[in-house]
C-alpha positions, 0 to 999 in steps of 0.5 A: 891580863895586867902585869907590873914593869919596870918601865923606862919612858926616857933617858935619864928618868928613874925606872917606874913600875908601871900596871901595863896589859899583856896578851894572855899565852898562846898555845905552845906558851908558859906564864912564868911568875917572877918574884924578884929580878935584877936590874944589869948595872951597865943597863942602868949606866945606858938608861942614864944617857951618859953612854956616849954609844947609847 
């Protein structure tokens, strides 16, 4: 199935919404429709490449 995901290709680059292929749910799994989400500020800091522990 096709899904959209915010993807980081490299440190310092912006997040890009991409369409990806994902396997269908298996027995015992569920598919949840996500309407909105947030991105944690500390995750963005690490993704920027500025986090020395990162």
